[in-house]
LUMKOL-42452 format. One record per residue (C-alpha): residue number from 1; x, y, z. Coordinates in nm, 4 decimals, decimal comma, padded with zeros to 6 digits. Example, Ala and Ser with C-alpha at 12.3 -4.5 7.8 and 13.67 -1.06 7.14 Angstrom:
# LUMKOL-42452
seq_east_north_up
1_01,2300_-00,4500_00,7800
2_01,3670_-00,1060_00,7140
//
This chain:
# LUMKOL-42452
seq_east_north_up
1_01,1441_-05,6346_00,1428
2_01,1140_-05,3924_00,4342
3_01,4917_-05,3433_00,4352
4_01,4917_-05,2797_00,0596
5_01,2100_-05,0269_00,0986
6_01,3911_-04,8513_00,3839
7_01,7089_-04,8310_00,1781
8_01,5151_-04,6870_-00,1174
9_01,3476_-04,4250_00,1001
10_01,6785_-04,3407_00,2651
11_01,8487_-04,2981_-00,0701
12_01,5667_-04,0694_-00,1898
13_01,5946_-03,8517_00,1208
14_01,9735_-03,8393_00,0783
15_01,9425_-03,7300_-00,2850
16_01,6891_-03,4589_-00,1970
17_01,8958_-03,3309_00,0936
18_02,2270_-03,3300_-00,0883
19_02,1480_-03,2696_-00,4508
20_01,8212_-03,0862_-00,3899
21_02,0097_-02,8060_-00,2223
22_02,1996_-02,7469_-00,5448
23_01,8802_-02,6453_-00,7200
24_01,8407_-02,2681_-00,7130
25_01,5689_-02,1101_-00,5042
26_01,3084_-01,8920_-00,6747
27_01,1981_-01,5450_-00,5636
28_00,8815_-01,4668_-00,7581
29_00,7669_-01,1028_-00,7244
30_00,4311_-00,9907_-00,8651
31_00,3055_-00,6315_-00,8866
32_-00,0519_-00,5334_-00,9738
33_-00,1535_-00,2798_-01,2425
34_00,2017_-00,1534_-01,2960
35_00,2487_00,0028_-01,6392
36_00,5623_00,1171_-01,8227
37_00,5988_00,4360_-01,6159
38_00,8624_00,2415_-01,4197
39_01,1812_00,4414_-01,4739
40_01,3854_00,1684_-01,6436
41_01,1042_00,0977_-01,8935
42_01,1328_00,4389_-02,0585
43_00,7615_00,5157_-02,0760
44_00,6131_00,8591_-02,1402
45_00,6310_00,9247_-01,7650
46_00,9329_00,8056_-01,5659
47_00,8627_00,7418_-01,2000
48_01,1754_00,7009_-00,9842
49_01,1918_00,3295_-00,9018
50_01,5452_00,2769_-00,7688
51_01,4867_-00,0758_-00,6405
52_01,3218_-00,2140_-00,9518
53_01,5908_-00,0376_-01,1553
54_01,8736_-00,2014_-00,9599
55_01,7174_-00,5428_-01,0144
56_01,7049_-00,4641_-01,3870
57_02,0746_-00,3737_-01,3755
58_02,1539_-00,7055_-01,2109
59_01,9522_-00,9081_-01,4575
60_01,7705_-00,8968_-01,7910
61_01,4949_-00,6433_-01,8543
62_01,2417_-00,7392_-02,1206
63_01,1077_-00,4115_-02,2581
64_00,8584_-00,5709_-02,4982
65_00,6832_-00,8123_-02,2607
66_00,3066_-00,8602_-02,2748
67_00,0347_-01,0155_-02,0622
68_-00,2030_-01,2749_-02,2073
69_-00,5145_-01,0979_-02,0784
70_-00,5444_-00,7309_-01,9761
71_-00,7081_-00,7851_-01,6379
72_-00,5934_-00,9528_-01,3160
73_-00,7796_-01,2834_-01,2992
74_-00,7200_-01,4321_-01,6450
75_-00,3690_-01,2874_-01,6699
76_-00,2613_-01,4555_-01,3486
77_-00,4463_-01,7763_-01,4357
78_-00,2499_-01,7915_-01,7614
79_00,0836_-01,7333_-01,5852
80_00,0200_-01,9927_-01,3170
81_-00,1209_-02,2685_-01,5440
82_00,0996_-02,1998_-01,8467
83_-00,2001_-02,1902_-02,0833
84_-00,3253_-01,9276_-02,3272
85_-00,6793_-01,7998_-02,2644
86_-00,7682_-01,9417_-02,6088
87_-00,6906_-02,2865_-02,4635
88_-00,8383_-02,2412_-02,1169
89_-01,1445_-02,0284_-02,1961
90_-01,0403_-01,8014_-01,9055
91_-01,0713_-01,4774_-02,1024
92_-01,2459_-01,2661_-01,8383
93_-01,2400_-01,2226_-01,4627
94_-01,2621_-01,5344_-01,2460
95_-01,2055_-01,6669_-00,8969
96_-00,8974_-01,8696_-00,8048
97_-01,1025_-02,1743_-00,7062
98_-01,2513_-02,1904_-01,0578
99_-00,9322_-02,1525_-01,2640
100_-00,9031_-02,5226_-01,3525
101_-01,2741_-02,6043_-01,3861
102_-01,3363_-02,4788_-01,7373
103_-01,2326_-02,7646_-01,9682
104_-01,0179_-03,0747_-02,0140
105_-00,6981_-02,8809_-02,0867
106_-00,7346_-02,6989_-01,7547
107_-00,8065_-03,0209_-01,5704
108_-00,4657_-03,1520_-01,6820
109_-00,2812_-02,8296_-01,6027
110_-00,0417_-02,8164_-01,3083
111_-00,0221_-02,4933_-01,1132
112_00,3314_-02,3551_-01,1060
113_00,3901_-02,3923_-00,7307
114_00,2547_-02,7469_-00,7445
115_00,5028_-02,8311_-01,0196
116_00,7921_-02,7017_-00,8120
117_00,6660_-02,8937_-00,5088
118_00,6589_-03,2115_-00,7207
119_01,0240_-03,1487_-00,7953
120_01,1442_-03,1131_-00,4385
121_01,0686_-02,7486_-00,3553
122_00,9008_-02,5891_-00,0569
123_00,6483_-02,3308_-00,1791
124_00,5542_-02,0175_00,0144
125_00,3540_-01,7096_-00,0791
126_00,2190_-01,3843_00,0538
127_-00,0070_-01,1173_-00,0934
128_-00,1651_-01,1131_-00,4387
129_-00,0302_-01,3966_-00,6534
130_-00,3503_-01,5283_-00,8059
131_-00,6395_-01,2822_-00,8306
132_-00,7620_-01,3823_-00,4838
133_-00,4193_-01,4345_-00,3291
134_-00,4036_-01,8114_-00,2961
135_-00,7685_-01,9066_-00,2726
136_-00,6771_-02,1994_-00,4981
137_-00,4593_-02,3237_-00,2083
138_-00,1582_-02,4194_-00,4209
139_00,1213_-02,3124_-00,1852
140_00,2571_-02,5118_00,1071
141_00,2439_-02,1972_00,3154
142_00,0486_-01,8758_00,2527
143_00,0825_-01,5682_00,4721
144_-00,1418_-01,3138_00,3037
145_-00,4178_-01,2742_00,5584
146_-00,4118_-00,8960_00,5565
147_-00,6699_-00,6315_00,4614
148_-00,6763_-00,6992_00,0910
149_-00,6635_-00,3586_-00,0764
150_-00,5132_-00,1867_00,2239
151_-00,7078_00,0391_00,4658
152_-00,9713_00,2688_00,3169
153_-01,1227_00,5934_00,4456
154_-01,4872_00,5970_00,5548
155_-01,5754_00,8004_00,2481
156_-01,4084_00,8264_-00,0914
157_-01,2011_01,1320_-00,1697
158_-01,2429_01,2033_-00,5403
159_-01,4288_00,9391_-00,7397
160_-01,7454_00,7391_-00,6759
161_-01,9374_00,6166_-00,9837
162_-02,2356_00,5137_-00,7684
163_-02,3067_00,8854_-00,7239
164_-02,2852_00,9636_-01,0976
165_-02,5937_00,9185_-01,3124
166_-02,3943_00,8606_-01,6306
167_-02,1815_00,5774_-01,4822
168_-02,2694_00,2086_-01,4552
169_-02,0850_-00,0647_-01,2684
170_-01,8557_-00,0454_-00,9689
171_-01,4861_00,0181_-00,9204
172_-01,2527_00,0821_-00,6300
173_-01,0990_00,3685_-00,8260
174_-01,0257_00,6685_-00,6065
175_-00,7144_00,8635_-00,5102
176_-00,5757_01,0538_-00,2160
177_-00,3226_01,0512_00,0693
178_-00,4255_00,7762_00,3119
179_-00,3471_00,6253_00,5650
180_-00,0918_00,8077_00,7822
181_00,1613_00,5275_00,8264
182_00,3246_00,2808_00,5841
183_00,2834_00,0047_00,8409
184_-00,0931_00,0114_00,7870
185_-00,0575_-00,0796_00,4189
186_-00,1083_-00,4376_00,3034
187_00,2070_-00,4343_00,0921
188_00,4170_-00,3202_00,3884
189_00,3020_-00,6248_00,5822
190_00,3549_-00,8571_00,2856
191_00,7130_-00,7328_00,2494
192_00,7702_-00,7836_00,6221
193_00,6435_-01,1440_00,5979
194_00,8683_-01,2158_00,2993
195_01,1726_-01,0618_00,4686
196_01,1195_-01,2917_00,7656
197_01,1035_-01,5971_00,5375
198_01,4248_-01,4982_00,3603
199_01,6077_-01,4791_00,6916
200_01,5336_-01,8451_00,7657
201_01,7224_-02,1601_00,6663
202_01,5611_-02,4416_00,4683
203_01,6496_-02,8055_00,4142
204_01,5369_-02,7942_00,0504
205_01,5093_-02,5278_-00,2207
206_01,2233_-02,2836_-00,1891
207_00,9808_-02,1112_-00,4255
208_00,8832_-01,7855_-00,2538
209_00,6114_-01,5754_-00,4198
210_00,5573_-01,2175_-00,3023
211_00,2559_-01,0352_-00,4442
212_00,2140_-00,6583_-00,4088
213_-00,1243_-00,4894_-00,4580
214_-00,0258_-00,1302_-00,5307
215_-00,0542_00,0463_-00,7697
216_-00,3940_-00,1260_-00,8091
217_-00,6808_00,1085_-00,7249
218_-00,7653_00,2722_-00,4969
219_-00,4574_00,4906_-00,5347
220_-00,4037_00,5419_-00,1630
221_-00,0647_00,5782_00,0053
222_00,0676_00,7861_00,2962
223_00,1193_01,1554_00,2264
224_00,5006_01,1347_00,2244
225_00,4827_00,9424_-00,1042
226_00,2608_01,2098_-00,2594
227_00,5044_01,4786_-00,1437
228_00,7715_01,3240_-00,3664
229_00,5739_01,4432_-00,6694
230_00,4588_01,8071_-00,6445
231_00,1636_01,8712_-00,8737
232_00,3411_02,1516_-01,0596
233_00,6146_01,9052_-01,1618
234_00,3805_01,6442_-01,3064
235_00,3379_01,6029_-01,6803
236_00,0417_01,4207_-01,8280
237_00,0936_01,1418_-02,0842
238_00,0305_01,1914_-02,4582
239_-00,3395_01,2341_-02,5351
240_-00,5251_01,2808_-02,8638
241_-00,8943_01,3546_-02,8201
242_-00,9563_01,2371_-03,1794
243_-00,7751_00,9088_-03,1193
244_-01,0801_00,6898_-03,1882
245_-01,1676_00,8426_-03,5250
246_-00,9961_00,5647_-03,7216
247_-01,0659_00,2571_-03,5072
248_-01,3430_-00,0002_-03,5636
249_-01,6702_00,0371_-03,3765
250_-01,6115_-00,3109_-03,2389
251_-01,2902_-00,1933_-03,0708
252_-01,4912_00,0649_-02,8782
253_-01,7325_-00,2031_-02,7579
254_-01,4574_-00,4339_-02,6380
255_-01,2701_-00,1561_-02,4548
256_-01,5751_00,0019_-02,2933
257_-01,5260_00,0415_-01,9168
258_-01,8367_00,2394_-01,8191
259_-01,7537_00,2564_-01,4488
260_-01,4106_00,4163_-01,4967
261_-01,3225_00,7855_-01,5268
262_-01,2359_00,9263_-01,8679
263_-00,9606_01,1718_-01,9468
264_-01,2107_01,4319_-02,0642
265_-01,3924_01,4058_-01,7316
266_-01,0730_01,4523_-01,5322
267_-00,9615_01,7424_-01,7502
268_-01,2977_01,9087_-01,6812
269_-01,2770_01,8439_-01,3061
270_-00,9084_01,9407_-01,2860
271_-00,8201_01,6010_-01,1375
272_-00,5970_01,4515_-01,4099
273_-00,2684_01,5529_-01,2498
274_-00,3984_01,4568_-00,9068
275_-00,4755_01,1055_-01,0299
276_-00,1325_01,0791_-01,1937
277_00,0301_01,2003_-00,8713
278_-00,1538_00,9320_-00,6732
279_-00,0480_00,6588_-00,9148
280_00,3121_00,7793_-00,8943
281_00,2952_00,7808_-00,5129
282_00,1687_00,4218_-00,5117
283_00,4444_00,3102_-00,7501
284_00,7123_00,4768_-00,5365
285_00,5664_00,3115_-00,2263
286_00,5607_-00,0364_-00,3780
287_00,9122_00,0061_-00,5163
288_01,0296_00,0657_-00,1583
289_00,8640_-00,2608_-00,0499
290_01,0343_-00,4451_-00,3357
291_01,3606_-00,2971_-00,2104
292_01,3100_-00,4467_00,1358
293_01,2657_-00,7935_-00,0114
294_01,5688_-00,7585_-00,2394
295_01,7801_-00,6332_00,0505
296_01,6725_-00,9269_00,2659
297_01,7722_-01,1722_-00,0056
298_02,1088_-01,0023_-00,0640
299_02,1840_-01,0186_00,3084
300_02,0805_-01,3822_00,3450
301_02,2537_-01,7153_00,2956
302_02,0377_-01,7611_-00,0150
303_02,1808_-01,4641_-00,2065
304_02,4031_-01,6563_-00,4474
305_02,1615_-01,9395_-00,5202
306_01,8294_-01,7689_-00,5899
307_01,6730_-01,6928_-00,9253
308_01,4552_-01,3801_-00,9276
309_01,1666_-01,2943_-01,1555
310_00,9691_-00,9733_-01,1173
311_00,6552_-00,9116_-01,3232
312_00,3420_-00,7000_-01,3395
313_00,0158_-00,8641_-01,4460
314_-00,0734_-00,6104_-01,7204
315_-00,0483_-00,2425_-01,8078
316_-00,2802_00,0496_-01,7384
317_-00,4011_00,3643_-01,9146
318_-00,3564_00,6850_-01,7162
319_-00,5266_00,9181_-01,9631
320_-00,4071_00,7842_-02,2960
321_-00,6996_00,7022_-02,5300
322_-00,9458_00,8852_-02,3032
323_-00,9184_00,6055_-02,0457
324_-00,8177_00,5421_-01,6879
325_-00,8394_00,1648_-01,7077
326_-00,6888_-00,1636_-01,8251
327_-00,9387_-00,3988_-02,0001
328_-00,8467_-00,3407_-02,3646
329_-00,6037_-00,4678_-02,6299
330_-00,3890_-00,1603_-02,6861
331_-00,0193_-00,1442_-02,6043
332_-00,0646_00,0423_-02,2771
333_-00,2974_-00,2335_-02,1522
334_-00,0863_-00,5376_-02,2410
335_00,2735_-00,4120_-02,2182
336_00,4142_-00,4897_-01,8804
337_00,7247_-00,5253_-01,6688
338_00,9337_-00,8449_-01,6766
339_01,2794_-00,8880_-01,5222
340_01,4788_-01,2075_-01,4727
341_01,7933_-01,2347_-01,2636
342_01,9747_-01,5670_-01,2950
343_02,2628_-01,6980_-01,0860
344_02,5165_-01,6949_-01,3689
345_02,6096_-01,3282_-01,3735
346_02,4114_-01,2136_-01,6791
347_02,3484_-00,8519_-01,5825
348_02,2632_-00,5057_-01,7190
349_02,0910_-00,6592_-02,0177
350_01,7935_-00,5300_-02,2135
351_01,5966_-00,7453_-02,4550
352_01,3444_-00,6047_-02,7046
353_01,2090_-00,9398_-02,8289
354_00,8294_-00,9758_-02,7972
355_00,7901_-01,2054_-02,4982
356_00,4993_-01,3086_-02,2790
357_00,4175_-01,3524_-01,9128
358_00,3189_-01,7034_-02,0233
359_00,6924_-01,7633_-02,0738
360_00,7700_-01,7226_-01,7018
361_00,6714_-02,0793_-01,6104
362_00,8895_-02,2631_-01,8676
363_01,1752_-02,0173_-01,8098
364_01,1857_-02,0877_-01,4370
365_01,1727_-02,4627_-01,5020
366_01,4674_-02,4221_-01,7394
367_01,6663_-02,1979_-01,5047
368_01,6171_-02,4459_-01,2194
369_01,7040_-02,7407_-01,4437
370_01,3771_-02,9205_-01,3737
371_01,2157_-03,1654_-01,6177
372_01,0342_-02,9747_-01,8949
373_00,6552_-02,9883_-01,9039
374_00,4769_-03,0622_-02,2310
375_00,1625_-02,8995_-02,0936
376_00,3050_-02,5466_-02,1130
377_00,2306_-02,3220_-02,4116
378_00,4953_-02,0580_-02,3437
379_00,8637_-02,0682_-02,4342
380_01,1723_-02,0625_-02,2149
381_01,3519_-01,7279_-02,2309
382_01,6847_-01,8714_-02,1175
383_01,8371_-01,8336_-02,4651
384_01,7425_-01,4637_-02,4627
385_01,8851_-01,4230_-02,1129
386_02,2116_-01,5684_-02,2417
387_02,2001_-01,3670_-02,5669
388_01,9454_-01,0797_-02,5593
389_02,0035_-00,9987_-02,9282
390_01,9226_-01,3537_-03,0378
391_01,6567_-01,3785_-03,3083
392_01,3209_-01,4690_-03,1519
393_01,0709_-01,6656_-03,3563
394_00,7552_-01,5967_-03,1561
395_00,5197_-01,2986_-03,1248
396_00,3414_-01,2044_-02,8029
397_-00,0301_-01,2860_-02,7985
398_-00,2876_-01,1110_-02,5802
399_-00,6563_-01,2036_-02,5574
400_-00,9613_-01,0152_-02,4356
401_-01,2709_-01,2243_-02,4862
402_-01,3195_-01,5089_-02,7308
403_-01,2246_-01,3975_-03,0822
404_-01,0343_-01,0808_-02,9818
405_-00,6545_-01,0947_-03,0004
406_-00,3537_-00,8619_-03,0191
407_-00,0362_-00,9887_-03,1871
408_00,2861_-00,8042_-03,1132
409_00,6198_-00,8552_-03,2863
410_00,9311_-00,6439_-03,2431
411_00,7855_-00,3509_-03,4367
412_00,4165_-00,3911_-03,5224
413_00,0983_-00,4510_-03,3290
414_-00,2036_-00,6091_-03,4967
415_-00,5378_-00,6461_-03,3209
416_-00,8096_-00,8635_-03,4725
417_-01,1578_-00,8498_-03,3276
418_-01,4328_-01,1086_-03,3255
419_-01,6138_-00,9405_-03,6148
420_-01,2983_-00,9464_-03,8314
421_-01,2156_-00,5765_-03,7940
422_-00,8500_-00,4802_-03,7495
423_-00,6138_-00,2295_-03,5960
424_-00,2469_-00,2132_-03,7031
425_00,0148_00,0153_-03,5510
426_00,3803_00,0787_-03,6229
427_00,5069_00,0950_-03,2662
428_00,8433_00,2327_-03,3738
429_00,7042_00,5401_-03,5486
430_00,3701_00,5635_-03,3687
431_00,4192_00,4510_-03,0059
432_00,0925_00,6163_-02,9009
433_-00,1129_00,4148_-03,1526
434_-00,2742_00,7197_-03,3054
435_-00,2708_00,6069_-03,6708
436_-00,4491_00,2830_-03,7591
437_-00,2729_00,1378_-04,0653
438_-00,5062_-00,1597_-04,1120
439_-00,6657_-00,0195_-04,4282
440_-00,3372_00,0984_-04,5812
441_-00,2541_-00,1424_-04,8664
442_00,1172_-00,0777_-04,8132
443_00,0915_-00,2915_-04,4971
444_-00,0936_-00,5864_-04,6478
445_00,2068_-00,8210_-04,6125
446_00,2672_-00,7062_-04,2552
447_-00,0914_-00,7975_-04,1681
448_-00,0622_-01,1331_-04,3427
449_00,2565_-01,2104_-04,1534
450_00,0987_-01,1380_-03,8159
451_-00,2500_-01,2740_-03,8688
452_-00,1140_-01,6255_-03,9201
453_-00,0644_-01,6419_-03,5428
454_-00,4376_-01,6143_-03,4709
455_-00,5424_-01,9494_-03,3189
456_-00,7303_-02,1816_-03,5531
457_-00,9586_-02,2862_-03,2692
458_-01,0715_-02,1032_-02,9588
459_-01,1921_-02,2532_-02,6334
460_-01,5420_-02,1312_-02,5504
461_-01,5669_-01,8749_-02,2734
462_-01,5568_-02,0615_-01,9426
463_-01,8827_-02,0492_-01,7493
464_-01,6720_-01,9377_-01,4514
465_-01,5168_-01,6419_-01,6363
466_-01,7364_-01,3348_-01,6795
467_-01,7978_-00,9623_-01,6250
468_-02,0937_-00,7787_-01,4794
469_-02,0141_-00,4622_-01,6767
470_-01,9588_-00,3814_-02,0465
471_-02,2676_-00,4722_-02,2504
472_-02,0641_-00,6667_-02,5083
473_-01,9211_-00,9065_-02,2494
474_-02,2490_-00,9352_-02,0582
475_-02,4169_-01,0546_-02,3773
476_-02,1289_-01,2917_-02,4541
477_-02,1650_-01,4471_-02,1092
478_-02,5383_-01,4952_-02,1608
479_-02,4778_-01,6574_-02,5007
480_-02,2163_-01,8967_-02,3641
//
């Protein structure tokens, strides 16, 4: 019996060592609060991002990709468990250690790195992957023990809501040139850690996750990155001060971010362009860190056998809709960056199908030829990577609190709120969402076609998922 057991173990090790190496590695790059100002995304502002752009040229860029929740914690929880917030109850902010505590569906869920480990992979991570890095402890090796949001000055430069009588709640939002050297930035050190890992050899395939914090607030970066964008060259994004005249009152409640600056406030203070400049500087800085990681992979022995996915956890308003925030269900909040590079030479492709960050998990399983998981609610994008023009049967769904959902197809965006009120926008003819068509009878069939995707049942808000700002969500948390 002992001999039989030894032979079985030996055969298993042989299979893993020989055939396991044929499985592609995964480079999994996450960026925080990055909106569609990335050059290749064609947003209203185009920030030079040569490294992200070259990855897009070498792979497939999804220009109509959307997060499942417009804030870090629940968005990342959805990506890493493969579950919609309407299934998990993780609609609002939460800690990594509580992601799987909410209900039975979460208890069964398998975190993405754990799934890859179960299928013969070594998992490694650095920086911000989950909301708290890897406080859930799902990676074999985690190297992100750096100052979390990067170094901060002793006093804020431009924005501090604690000193404003009309503001409630707290935020790290501020902007200015700081510190002096790139090497003091968290993302610089994360890139350095990842580069070192890519230069090493491994006896089995690896899943390497690299999470960058910028351009999350505070918008601090060394002065040289600010100098790339002189203030007199900066244009502000489209803004309509009467934008909210035709939206439901409930939409205002859901999107309220009382601690954040408004566009009107920054126009009055003369800081709008300064804030935009700081965001642009942070994007340029993080693009350079992405470039280091891509260069390291290209110059390594893993170059030809590594799948790459690069994503941002949600979008961000930089003045549109009188907001400097995420935390809402408009296009700027949910539209995000998603790029896949496979190992089969599909390059310079753009896909406009409405896809989701939830689709990352099943897509990577498919690309790595691992057994499919019935627990996942997303859809593999491999068919779209092979044929970007292929008809896609699914809309993208985004959630912000129980009962609030945005449904995005290739052209239209419908948002249904808990009280039944609606917003409908024609994103082809009205990309700024300035004209709410929900009450226009000419669009009745469009609404009917989209509203069928609203879940029939919603998981209650998890007791571990909550906000301490926004009166609507505070009351919801108390009720739950």
